PyMOL Python script that loads the backbone (N, CA, C, O; Angstrom):
from pymol import cmd

cmd.read_pdbstr("""\
ATOM      1  N   MET A   1      26.220 -15.693  29.950  1.00  0.00           N
ATOM      2  CA  MET A   1      27.400 -16.497  29.729  1.00  0.00           C
ATOM      3  C   MET A   1      27.322 -17.186  28.461  1.00  0.00           C
ATOM      4  O   MET A   1      26.247 -17.529  27.968  1.00  0.00           O
ATOM      5  N   LYS A   2      28.568 -17.413  27.873  1.00  0.00           N
ATOM      6  CA  LYS A   2      28.638 -18.041  26.527  1.00  0.00           C
ATOM      7  C   LYS A   2      29.231 -19.450  26.767  1.00  0.00           C
ATOM      8  O   LYS A   2      30.215 -19.618  27.487  1.00  0.00           O
ATOM      9  N   TYR A   3      28.600 -20.436  26.142  1.00  0.00           N
ATOM     10  CA  TYR A   3      29.017 -21.848  26.247  1.00  0.00           C
ATOM     11  C   TYR A   3      29.581 -22.267  24.926  1.00  0.00           C
ATOM     12  O   TYR A   3      29.059 -21.861  23.888  1.00  0.00           O
ATOM     13  N   GLU A   4      30.585 -23.033  24.915  1.00  0.00           N
ATOM     14  CA  GLU A   4      31.122 -23.648  23.731  1.00  0.00           C
ATOM     15  C   GLU A   4      30.287 -24.872  23.240  1.00  0.00           C
ATOM     16  O   GLU A   4      29.781 -25.651  24.048  1.00  0.00           O
ATOM     17  N   ILE A   5      30.168 -25.005  21.995  1.00  0.00           N
ATOM     18  CA  ILE A   5      29.666 -26.228  21.356  1.00  0.00           C
ATOM     19  C   ILE A   5      30.880 -26.896  20.801  1.00  0.00           C
ATOM     20  O   ILE A   5      31.443 -26.392  19.829  1.00  0.00           O
ATOM     21  N   ASN A   6      31.351 -28.058  21.381  1.00  0.00           N
ATOM     22  CA  ASN A   6      32.562 -28.723  20.880  1.00  0.00           C
ATOM     23  C   ASN A   6      32.251 -30.022  20.126  1.00  0.00           C
ATOM     24  O   ASN A   6      31.314 -30.759  20.433  1.00  0.00           O
ATOM     25  N   MET A   7      33.068 -30.240  19.161  1.00  0.00           N
ATOM     26  CA  MET A   7      32.965 -31.459  18.370  1.00  0.00           C
ATOM     27  C   MET A   7      33.144 -32.659  19.339  1.00  0.00           C
ATOM     28  O   MET A   7      34.204 -32.797  19.949  1.00  0.00           O
ATOM     29  N   PRO A   8      32.146 -33.497  19.477  1.00  0.00           N
ATOM     30  CA  PRO A   8      32.320 -34.554  20.461  1.00  0.00           C
ATOM     31  C   PRO A   8      33.152 -35.668  19.942  1.00  0.00           C
ATOM     32  O   PRO A   8      33.509 -35.697  18.764  1.00  0.00           O
ATOM     33  N   LYS A   9      33.468 -36.589  20.808  1.00  0.00           N
ATOM     34  CA  LYS A   9      34.244 -37.815  20.500  1.00  0.00           C
ATOM     35  C   LYS A   9      33.249 -39.033  20.653  1.00  0.00           C
ATOM     36  O   LYS A   9      33.091 -39.565  21.751  1.00  0.00           O
ATOM     37  N   PHE A  10      32.589 -39.455  19.530  1.00  0.00           N
ATOM     38  CA  PHE A  10      31.637 -40.497  19.649  1.00  0.00           C
ATOM     39  C   PHE A  10      32.179 -41.831  19.866  1.00  0.00           C
ATOM     40  O   PHE A  10      31.461 -42.714  20.335  1.00  0.00           O
ATOM     41  N   GLY A  11      33.460 -42.048  19.541  1.00  0.00           N
ATOM     42  CA  GLY A  11      34.063 -43.379  19.606  1.00  0.00           C
ATOM     43  C   GLY A  11      35.578 -43.235  19.980  1.00  0.00           C
ATOM     44  O   GLY A  11      36.172 -42.160  19.897  1.00  0.00           O
ATOM     45  N   ALA A  12      36.135 -44.369  20.384  1.00  0.00           N
ATOM     46  CA  ALA A  12      37.523 -44.277  20.907  1.00  0.00           C
ATOM     47  C   ALA A  12      38.468 -43.949  19.766  1.00  0.00           C
ATOM     48  O   ALA A  12      39.516 -43.350  20.005  1.00  0.00           O
ATOM     49  N   THR A  13      38.140 -44.319  18.532  1.00  0.00           N
ATOM     50  CA  THR A  13      39.066 -43.992  17.394  1.00  0.00           C
ATOM     51  C   THR A  13      38.668 -42.763  16.614  1.00  0.00           C
ATOM     52  O   THR A  13      39.299 -42.428  15.612  1.00  0.00           O
ATOM     53  N   MET A  14      37.649 -42.101  17.054  1.00  0.00           N
ATOM     54  CA  MET A  14      37.210 -40.908  16.297  1.00  0.00           C
ATOM     55  C   MET A  14      38.187 -39.754  16.504  1.00  0.00           C
ATOM     56  O   MET A  14      38.527 -39.411  17.637  1.00  0.00           O
ATOM     57  N   GLU A  15      38.630 -39.166  15.410  1.00  0.00           N
ATOM     58  CA  GLU A  15      39.533 -38.076  15.477  1.00  0.00           C
ATOM     59  C   GLU A  15      38.916 -36.750  14.921  1.00  0.00           C
ATOM     60  O   GLU A  15      39.282 -35.648  15.329  1.00  0.00           O
ATOM     61  N   ASP A  16      38.011 -36.915  14.017  1.00  0.00           N
ATOM     62  CA  ASP A  16      37.361 -35.677  13.564  1.00  0.00           C
ATOM     63  C   ASP A  16      35.966 -36.079  13.091  1.00  0.00           C
ATOM     64  O   ASP A  16      35.678 -37.271  12.981  1.00  0.00           O
ATOM     65  N   GLY A  17      35.079 -35.092  12.806  1.00  0.00           N
ATOM     66  CA  GLY A  17      33.731 -35.294  12.300  1.00  0.00           C
ATOM     67  C   GLY A  17      33.325 -34.210  11.330  1.00  0.00           C
ATOM     68  O   GLY A  17      33.839 -33.096  11.429  1.00  0.00           O
ATOM     69  N   GLU A  18      32.433 -34.478  10.400  1.00  0.00           N
ATOM     70  CA  GLU A  18      32.013 -33.551   9.463  1.00  0.00           C
ATOM     71  C   GLU A  18      30.446 -33.195   9.757  1.00  0.00           C
ATOM     72  O   GLU A  18      29.584 -34.044   9.986  1.00  0.00           O
ATOM     73  N   ILE A  19      30.265 -31.983   9.716  1.00  0.00           N
ATOM     74  CA  ILE A  19      28.860 -31.480   9.896  1.00  0.00           C
ATOM     75  C   ILE A  19      28.050 -31.784   8.671  1.00  0.00           C
ATOM     76  O   ILE A  19      28.323 -31.302   7.571  1.00  0.00           O
ATOM     77  N   VAL A  20      27.067 -32.582   8.887  1.00  0.00           N
ATOM     78  CA  VAL A  20      26.165 -32.996   7.720  1.00  0.00           C
ATOM     79  C   VAL A  20      24.944 -32.033   7.691  1.00  0.00           C
ATOM     80  O   VAL A  20      24.453 -31.697   6.614  1.00  0.00           O
ATOM     81  N   GLU A  21      24.453 -31.586   8.894  1.00  0.00           N
ATOM     82  CA  GLU A  21      23.304 -30.652   8.811  1.00  0.00           C
ATOM     83  C   GLU A  21      23.232 -29.929  10.244  1.00  0.00           C
ATOM     84  O   GLU A  21      23.461 -30.568  11.270  1.00  0.00           O
ATOM     85  N   TRP A  22      22.935 -28.703  10.260  1.00  0.00           N
ATOM     86  CA  TRP A  22      22.678 -27.943  11.408  1.00  0.00           C
ATOM     87  C   TRP A  22      21.133 -27.930  11.487  1.00  0.00           C
ATOM     88  O   TRP A  22      20.468 -27.563  10.519  1.00  0.00           O
ATOM     89  N   TYR A  23      20.568 -28.334  12.648  1.00  0.00           N
ATOM     90  CA  TYR A  23      19.096 -28.219  12.814  1.00  0.00           C
ATOM     91  C   TYR A  23      18.626 -26.869  13.360  1.00  0.00           C
ATOM     92  O   TYR A  23      17.431 -26.575  13.403  1.00  0.00           O
ATOM     93  N   VAL A  24      19.598 -26.065  13.774  1.00  0.00           N
ATOM     94  CA  VAL A  24      19.335 -24.731  14.312  1.00  0.00           C
ATOM     95  C   VAL A  24      20.101 -23.703  13.532  1.00  0.00           C
ATOM     96  O   VAL A  24      20.979 -24.033  12.736  1.00  0.00           O
ATOM     97  N   LYS A  25      19.762 -22.437  13.767  1.00  0.00           N
ATOM     98  CA  LYS A  25      20.507 -21.346  13.105  1.00  0.00           C
ATOM     99  C   LYS A  25      20.741 -20.258  14.150  1.00  0.00           C
ATOM    100  O   LYS A  25      20.113 -20.282  15.209  1.00  0.00           O
ATOM    101  N   VAL A  26      21.613 -19.328  13.879  1.00  0.00           N
ATOM    102  CA  VAL A  26      21.920 -18.292  14.876  1.00  0.00           C
ATOM    103  C   VAL A  26      20.609 -17.503  15.274  1.00  0.00           C
ATOM    104  O   VAL A  26      19.822 -17.096  14.420  1.00  0.00           O
ATOM    105  N   GLY A  27      20.439 -17.322  16.568  1.00  0.00           N
ATOM    106  CA  GLY A  27      19.253 -16.605  17.051  1.00  0.00           C
ATOM    107  C   GLY A  27      18.246 -17.622  17.522  1.00  0.00           C
ATOM    108  O   GLY A  27      17.316 -17.229  18.226  1.00  0.00           O
ATOM    109  N   ASP A  28      18.346 -18.884  17.200  1.00  0.00           N
ATOM    110  CA  ASP A  28      17.364 -19.839  17.663  1.00  0.00           C
ATOM    111  C   ASP A  28      17.554 -20.209  19.141  1.00  0.00           C
ATOM    112  O   ASP A  28      18.672 -20.396  19.622  1.00  0.00           O
ATOM    113  N   ALA A  29      16.319 -20.315  19.897  1.00  0.00           N
ATOM    114  CA  ALA A  29      16.372 -20.715  21.271  1.00  0.00           C
ATOM    115  C   ALA A  29      16.540 -22.156  21.344  1.00  0.00           C
ATOM    116  O   ALA A  29      15.871 -22.848  20.576  1.00  0.00           O
ATOM    117  N   VAL A  30      17.366 -22.719  22.188  1.00  0.00           N
ATOM    118  CA  VAL A  30      17.531 -24.167  22.395  1.00  0.00           C
ATOM    119  C   VAL A  30      17.424 -24.452  23.861  1.00  0.00           C
ATOM    120  O   VAL A  30      17.713 -23.601  24.703  1.00  0.00           O
ATOM    121  N   LYS A  31      16.989 -25.712  24.172  1.00  0.00           N
ATOM    122  CA  LYS A  31      16.982 -26.269  25.599  1.00  0.00           C
ATOM    123  C   LYS A  31      18.057 -27.406  25.661  1.00  0.00           C
ATOM    124  O   LYS A  31      18.449 -28.027  24.673  1.00  0.00           O
ATOM    125  N   LYS A  32      18.457 -27.590  26.868  1.00  0.00           N
ATOM    126  CA  LYS A  32      19.375 -28.745  27.054  1.00  0.00           C
ATOM    127  C   LYS A  32      18.706 -29.977  26.546  1.00  0.00           C
ATOM    128  O   LYS A  32      17.551 -30.245  26.876  1.00  0.00           O
ATOM    129  N   GLY A  33      19.439 -30.762  25.715  1.00  0.00           N
ATOM    130  CA  GLY A  33      18.913 -31.951  25.108  1.00  0.00           C
ATOM    131  C   GLY A  33      18.366 -31.838  23.718  1.00  0.00           C
ATOM    132  O   GLY A  33      18.130 -32.858  23.070  1.00  0.00           O
ATOM    133  N   ASP A  34      18.148 -30.604  23.218  1.00  0.00           N
ATOM    134  CA  ASP A  34      17.708 -30.290  21.888  1.00  0.00           C
ATOM    135  C   ASP A  34      18.746 -30.750  20.924  1.00  0.00           C
ATOM    136  O   ASP A  34      19.922 -30.601  21.256  1.00  0.00           O
ATOM    137  N   LYS A  35      18.463 -31.294  19.763  1.00  0.00           N
ATOM    138  CA  LYS A  35      19.405 -31.598  18.722  1.00  0.00           C
ATOM    139  C   LYS A  35      19.826 -30.391  18.062  1.00  0.00           C
ATOM    140  O   LYS A  35      19.019 -29.557  17.652  1.00  0.00           O
ATOM    141  N   LEU A  36      21.214 -30.270  17.940  1.00  0.00           N
ATOM    142  CA  LEU A  36      21.836 -29.125  17.341  1.00  0.00           C
ATOM    143  C   LEU A  36      22.270 -29.461  15.912  1.00  0.00           C
ATOM    144  O   LEU A  36      21.948 -28.711  14.991  1.00  0.00           O
ATOM    145  N   CYS A  37      22.978 -30.545  15.703  1.00  0.00           N
ATOM    146  CA  CYS A  37      23.452 -30.842  14.376  1.00  0.00           C
ATOM    147  C   CYS A  37      23.712 -32.323  14.196  1.00  0.00           C
ATOM    148  O   CYS A  37      23.813 -33.044  15.188  1.00  0.00           O
ATOM    149  N   SER A  38      23.821 -32.784  13.017  1.00  0.00           N
ATOM    150  CA  SER A  38      24.195 -34.124  12.606  1.00  0.00           C
ATOM    151  C   SER A  38      25.611 -34.132  12.201  1.00  0.00           C
ATOM    152  O   SER A  38      26.068 -33.294  11.424  1.00  0.00           O
ATOM    153  N   ILE A  39      26.357 -35.150  12.766  1.00  0.00           N
ATOM    154  CA  ILE A  39      27.835 -35.275  12.616  1.00  0.00           C
ATOM    155  C   ILE A  39      28.152 -36.606  11.995  1.00  0.00           C
ATOM    156  O   ILE A  39      27.730 -37.642  12.509  1.00  0.00           O
ATOM    157  N   MET A  40      28.886 -36.608  10.897  1.00  0.00           N
ATOM    158  CA  MET A  40      29.342 -37.920  10.266  1.00  0.00           C
ATOM    159  C   MET A  40      30.813 -38.148  10.635  1.00  0.00           C
ATOM    160  O   MET A  40      31.654 -37.252  10.571  1.00  0.00           O
ATOM    161  N   THR A  41      31.069 -39.405  11.025  1.00  0.00           N
ATOM    162  CA  THR A  41      32.408 -39.954  11.299  1.00  0.00           C
ATOM    163  C   THR A  41      32.664 -40.994  10.226  1.00  0.00           C
ATOM    164  O   THR A  41      31.901 -41.202   9.282  1.00  0.00           O
ATOM    165  N   GLU A  42      33.838 -41.647  10.459  1.00  0.00           N
ATOM    166  CA  GLU A  42      34.166 -42.779   9.528  1.00  0.00           C
ATOM    167  C   GLU A  42      33.179 -43.978   9.644  1.00  0.00           C
ATOM    168  O   GLU A  42      32.919 -44.718   8.694  1.00  0.00           O
ATOM    169  N   LYS A  43      32.667 -44.101  10.862  1.00  0.00           N
ATOM    170  CA  LYS A  43      31.788 -45.333  11.127  1.00  0.00           C
ATOM    171  C   LYS A  43      30.287 -45.077  11.256  1.00  0.00           C
ATOM    172  O   LYS A  43      29.472 -45.980  11.068  1.00  0.00           O
ATOM    173  N   LEU A  44      29.917 -43.765  11.596  1.00  0.00           N
ATOM    174  CA  LEU A  44      28.530 -43.520  11.809  1.00  0.00           C
ATOM    175  C   LEU A  44      28.133 -42.026  11.678  1.00  0.00           C
ATOM    176  O   LEU A  44      28.971 -41.129  11.585  1.00  0.00           O
ATOM    177  N   THR A  45      26.853 -41.833  11.677  1.00  0.00           N
ATOM    178  CA  THR A  45      26.302 -40.442  11.677  1.00  0.00           C
ATOM    179  C   THR A  45      25.492 -40.326  12.988  1.00  0.00           C
ATOM    180  O   THR A  45      24.661 -41.185  13.283  1.00  0.00           O
ATOM    181  N   ASN A  46      25.731 -39.295  13.741  1.00  0.00           N
ATOM    182  CA  ASN A  46      25.082 -39.138  15.029  1.00  0.00           C
ATOM    183  C   ASN A  46      24.689 -37.699  15.199  1.00  0.00           C
ATOM    184  O   ASN A  46      25.274 -36.781  14.624  1.00  0.00           O
ATOM    185  N   ASP A  47      23.659 -37.540  16.024  1.00  0.00           N
ATOM    186  CA  ASP A  47      23.252 -36.136  16.402  1.00  0.00           C
ATOM    187  C   ASP A  47      23.931 -35.616  17.690  1.00  0.00           C
ATOM    188  O   ASP A  47      24.141 -36.362  18.646  1.00  0.00           O
ATOM    189  N   LEU A  48      24.254 -34.352  17.679  1.00  0.00           N
ATOM    190  CA  LEU A  48      24.854 -33.743  18.794  1.00  0.00           C
ATOM    191  C   LEU A  48      23.733 -32.909  19.522  1.00  0.00           C
ATOM    192  O   LEU A  48      23.022 -32.112  18.909  1.00  0.00           O
ATOM    193  N   GLU A  49      23.630 -33.137  20.813  1.00  0.00           N
ATOM    194  CA  GLU A  49      22.572 -32.422  21.598  1.00  0.00           C
ATOM    195  C   GLU A  49      23.197 -31.259  22.399  1.00  0.00           C
ATOM    196  O   GLU A  49      24.369 -31.268  22.775  1.00  0.00           O
ATOM    197  N   ALA A  50      22.325 -30.259  22.629  1.00  0.00           N
ATOM    198  CA  ALA A  50      22.745 -29.091  23.409  1.00  0.00           C
ATOM    199  C   ALA A  50      23.011 -29.528  24.850  1.00  0.00           C
ATOM    200  O   ALA A  50      22.269 -30.331  25.417  1.00  0.00           O
ATOM    201  N   MET A  51      24.038 -29.006  25.405  1.00  0.00           N
ATOM    202  CA  MET A  51      24.444 -29.237  26.781  1.00  0.00           C
ATOM    203  C   MET A  51      23.937 -28.124  27.735  1.00  0.00           C
ATOM    204  O   MET A  51      23.991 -28.250  28.959  1.00  0.00           O
ATOM    205  N   HIS A  52      23.452 -27.046  27.120  1.00  0.00           N
ATOM    206  CA  HIS A  52      22.927 -25.853  27.796  1.00  0.00           C
ATOM    207  C   HIS A  52      21.786 -25.350  27.217  1.00  0.00           C
ATOM    208  O   HIS A  52      21.533 -25.575  26.034  1.00  0.00           O
ATOM    209  N   THR A  53      21.003 -24.634  27.990  1.00  0.00           N
ATOM    210  CA  THR A  53      19.803 -23.875  27.487  1.00  0.00           C
ATOM    211  C   THR A  53      20.132 -22.535  27.227  1.00  0.00           C
ATOM    212  O   THR A  53      20.754 -21.910  28.086  1.00  0.00           O
ATOM    213  N   GLY A  54      19.773 -21.946  26.061  1.00  0.00           N
ATOM    214  CA  GLY A  54      20.079 -20.547  25.738  1.00  0.00           C
ATOM    215  C   GLY A  54      19.720 -20.272  24.294  1.00  0.00           C
ATOM    216  O   GLY A  54      18.741 -20.793  23.761  1.00  0.00           O
ATOM    217  N   THR A  55      20.576 -19.401  23.649  1.00  0.00           N
ATOM    218  CA  THR A  55      20.324 -18.950  22.283  1.00  0.00           C
ATOM    219  C   THR A  55      21.567 -19.326  21.445  1.00  0.00           C
ATOM    220  O   THR A  55      22.683 -19.100  21.912  1.00  0.00           O
ATOM    221  N   VAL A  56      21.425 -19.873  20.267  1.00  0.00           N
ATOM    222  CA  VAL A  56      22.565 -20.147  19.421  1.00  0.00           C
ATOM    223  C   VAL A  56      23.138 -18.776  19.064  1.00  0.00           C
ATOM    224  O   VAL A  56      22.449 -17.972  18.436  1.00  0.00           O
ATOM    225  N   ALA A  57      24.372 -18.496  19.447  1.00  0.00           N
ATOM    226  CA  ALA A  57      25.034 -17.256  19.274  1.00  0.00           C
ATOM    227  C   ALA A  57      25.919 -17.253  18.047  1.00  0.00           C
ATOM    228  O   ALA A  57      26.033 -16.228  17.375  1.00  0.00           O
ATOM    229  N   GLU A  58      26.556 -18.392  17.733  1.00  0.00           N
ATOM    230  CA  GLU A  58      27.493 -18.392  16.594  1.00  0.00           C
ATOM    231  C   GLU A  58      27.648 -19.911  16.138  1.00  0.00           C
ATOM    232  O   GLU A  58      27.745 -20.837  16.942  1.00  0.00           O
ATOM    233  N   ILE A  59      27.660 -20.054  14.776  1.00  0.00           N
ATOM    234  CA  ILE A  59      28.013 -21.382  14.162  1.00  0.00           C
ATOM    235  C   ILE A  59      29.309 -21.165  13.436  1.00  0.00           C
ATOM    236  O   ILE A  59      29.398 -20.427  12.455  1.00  0.00           O
ATOM    237  N   ILE A  60      30.388 -21.890  13.995  1.00  0.00           N
ATOM    238  CA  ILE A  60      31.676 -21.744  13.371  1.00  0.00           C
ATOM    239  C   ILE A  60      31.962 -22.722  12.248  1.00  0.00           C
ATOM    240  O   ILE A  60      32.459 -22.307  11.201  1.00  0.00           O
ATOM    241  N   THR A  61      31.678 -23.963  12.415  1.00  0.00           N
ATOM    242  CA  THR A  61      31.896 -25.066  11.518  1.00  0.00           C
ATOM    243  C   THR A  61      30.567 -25.201  10.688  1.00  0.00           C
ATOM    244  O   THR A  61      29.509 -25.475  11.254  1.00  0.00           O
ATOM    245  N   GLN A  62      30.645 -25.009   9.387  1.00  0.00           N
ATOM    246  CA  GLN A  62      29.490 -25.089   8.505  1.00  0.00           C
ATOM    247  C   GLN A  62      29.258 -26.447   7.926  1.00  0.00           C
ATOM    248  O   GLN A  62      30.142 -27.302   7.976  1.00  0.00           O
ATOM    249  N   VAL A  63      28.156 -26.658   7.408  1.00  0.00           N
ATOM    250  CA  VAL A  63      27.810 -27.945   6.718  1.00  0.00           C
ATOM    251  C   VAL A  63      28.901 -28.278   5.641  1.00  0.00           C
ATOM    252  O   VAL A  63      29.277 -27.468   4.794  1.00  0.00           O
ATOM    253  N   GLY A  64      29.347 -29.505   5.763  1.00  0.00           N
ATOM    254  CA  GLY A  64      30.327 -29.943   4.832  1.00  0.00           C
ATOM    255  C   GLY A  64      31.763 -29.723   5.242  1.00  0.00           C
ATOM    256  O   GLY A  64      32.701 -30.162   4.576  1.00  0.00           O
ATOM    257  N   GLU A  65      31.916 -29.003   6.403  1.00  0.00           N
ATOM    258  CA  GLU A  65      33.259 -28.833   6.941  1.00  0.00           C
ATOM    259  C   GLU A  65      33.550 -29.809   8.099  1.00  0.00           C
ATOM    260  O   GLU A  65      32.661 -30.258   8.822  1.00  0.00           O
ATOM    261  N   LYS A  66      34.886 -30.111   8.224  1.00  0.00           N
ATOM    262  CA  LYS A  66      35.248 -31.037   9.287  1.00  0.00           C
ATOM    263  C   LYS A  66      35.913 -30.316  10.437  1.00  0.00           C
ATOM    264  O   LYS A  66      36.482 -29.245  10.222  1.00  0.00           O
ATOM    265  N   ALA A  67      35.870 -30.839  11.632  1.00  0.00           N
ATOM    266  CA  ALA A  67      36.506 -30.338  12.863  1.00  0.00           C
ATOM    267  C   ALA A  67      37.094 -31.436  13.606  1.00  0.00           C
ATOM    268  O   ALA A  67      36.525 -32.527  13.560  1.00  0.00           O
ATOM    269  N   ASN A  68      38.208 -31.289  14.318  1.00  0.00           N
ATOM    270  CA  ASN A  68      38.814 -32.252  15.154  1.00  0.00           C
ATOM    271  C   ASN A  68      37.978 -32.365  16.527  1.00  0.00           C
ATOM    272  O   ASN A  68      37.349 -31.413  16.989  1.00  0.00           O
ATOM    273  N   CYS A  69      38.037 -33.544  17.082  1.00  0.00           N
ATOM    274  CA  CYS A  69      37.360 -33.753  18.349  1.00  0.00           C
ATOM    275  C   CYS A  69      37.837 -32.692  19.352  1.00  0.00           C
ATOM    276  O   CYS A  69      39.040 -32.456  19.464  1.00  0.00           O
ATOM    277  N   GLY A  70      36.943 -32.069  20.059  1.00  0.00           N
ATOM    278  CA  GLY A  70      37.250 -31.077  20.987  1.00  0.00           C
ATOM    279  C   GLY A  70      37.168 -29.654  20.457  1.00  0.00           C
ATOM    280  O   GLY A  70      36.980 -28.718  21.234  1.00  0.00           O
ATOM    281  N   ASP A  71      37.302 -29.478  19.177  1.00  0.00           N
ATOM    282  CA  ASP A  71      37.280 -28.150  18.592  1.00  0.00           C
ATOM    283  C   ASP A  71      35.962 -27.437  18.927  1.00  0.00           C
ATOM    284  O   ASP A  71      34.938 -28.076  19.166  1.00  0.00           O
ATOM    285  N   ILE A  72      36.012 -26.184  18.939  1.00  0.00           N
ATOM    286  CA  ILE A  72      34.747 -25.414  19.104  1.00  0.00           C
ATOM    287  C   ILE A  72      34.078 -25.262  17.689  1.00  0.00           C
ATOM    288  O   ILE A  72      34.679 -24.758  16.740  1.00  0.00           O
ATOM    289  N   ILE A  73      32.726 -25.759  17.613  1.00  0.00           N
ATOM    290  CA  ILE A  73      32.045 -25.649  16.340  1.00  0.00           C
ATOM    291  C   ILE A  73      30.988 -24.597  16.368  1.00  0.00           C
ATOM    292  O   ILE A  73      30.434 -24.266  15.319  1.00  0.00           O
ATOM    293  N   GLY A  74      30.661 -24.021  17.576  1.00  0.00           N
ATOM    294  CA  GLY A  74      29.673 -22.969  17.753  1.00  0.00           C
ATOM    295  C   GLY A  74      29.592 -22.493  19.196  1.00  0.00           C
ATOM    296  O   GLY A  74      30.419 -22.854  20.033  1.00  0.00           O
ATOM    297  N   TYR A  75      28.589 -21.683  19.468  1.00  0.00           N
ATOM    298  CA  TYR A  75      28.444 -21.131  20.779  1.00  0.00           C
ATOM    299  C   TYR A  75      26.894 -20.976  21.199  1.00  0.00           C
ATOM    300  O   TYR A  75      26.052 -20.667  20.357  1.00  0.00           O
ATOM    301  N   ILE A  76      26.608 -21.180  22.386  1.00  0.00           N
ATOM    302  CA  ILE A  76      25.288 -21.010  22.856  1.00  0.00           C
ATOM    303  C   ILE A  76      25.386 -19.906  24.000  1.00  0.00           C
ATOM    304  O   ILE A  76      26.236 -20.006  24.885  1.00  0.00           O
ATOM    305  N   GLU A  77      24.537 -18.914  23.948  1.00  0.00           N
ATOM    306  CA  GLU A  77      24.605 -17.829  24.919  1.00  0.00           C
ATOM    307  C   GLU A  77      23.424 -17.882  25.840  1.00  0.00           C
ATOM    308  O   GLU A  77      22.289 -18.038  25.390  1.00  0.00           O
ATOM    309  N   GLU A  78      23.667 -17.755  27.102  1.00  0.00           N
ATOM    310  CA  GLU A  78      22.629 -17.779  28.084  1.00  0.00           C
ATOM    311  C   GLU A  78      21.782 -16.561  28.158  1.00  0.00           C
ATOM    312  O   GLU A  78      20.864 -16.495  28.975  1.00  0.00           O
TER     313      GLU A  78
END
""", "prot")
cmd.dss("prot")
cmd.show_as("cartoon", "prot")
cmd.util.cbc("prot")
cmd.orient("prot")
């Protein structure tokens, strides 16, 4: 099964976020709760954790790129 990694909404006013760093690369095994990437918003920088256990299948949004809240930024495959 393939799971979406979505840009989270860290605050009520957050509309988008910028990927500052990916801690994983395609092919890496991750467990639920592992840190995937660092995301910068207008007010803070926060880490996004994996919601599923599996393998990083694809990274769509690269370092330095922005995505709107809810957008797919990558995939984890079971």
